[in-house]
C-alpha positions, 0 to 999 in steps of 0.5 A, a space after each residue: 212022722 205021725 199025723 199029730 206031729 205033722 199038724 203041730 209042726 205046720 201050725 208052728 210054722 204058720 200054715 193056716 188050718 184050711 191049708 193043713 186040712 188040704 195037705 193032710 187030706 192029700 197025704 192021708 192015703 199015703 204015708 205021711 213023709 216029710 218030702 210029701 208034706 213039703 211037696 203039698 205045702 209048696 203047691 200051696 205057696 209055702 216054703 219047705 218046712 220039713 226039709 231038715 228031716 230029709 236033706 241030711 240023708 243023702 242016700 234017700 234018693 230024693 232030690 229037693 227041687 229049688 224053691 223061691 216062693 214064700 207064702 204071702 198072707 196078702 194073696 
């Protein structure tokens, strides 16, 4: 996944520009992987937007943690 694709997807999903900057800063030193993006987004209170890109591959060794948090714009 390219940086531009990740940013566009986060914008489409309603992630704030400030939060996009935070996520991209944390991911820039590492490969931009959908799991890593979701991990960082979840820390900020968002749902996992990129899950569909890695849940289909059962053999990738990544265990998706359960999540119940949703980003509340009123926080």
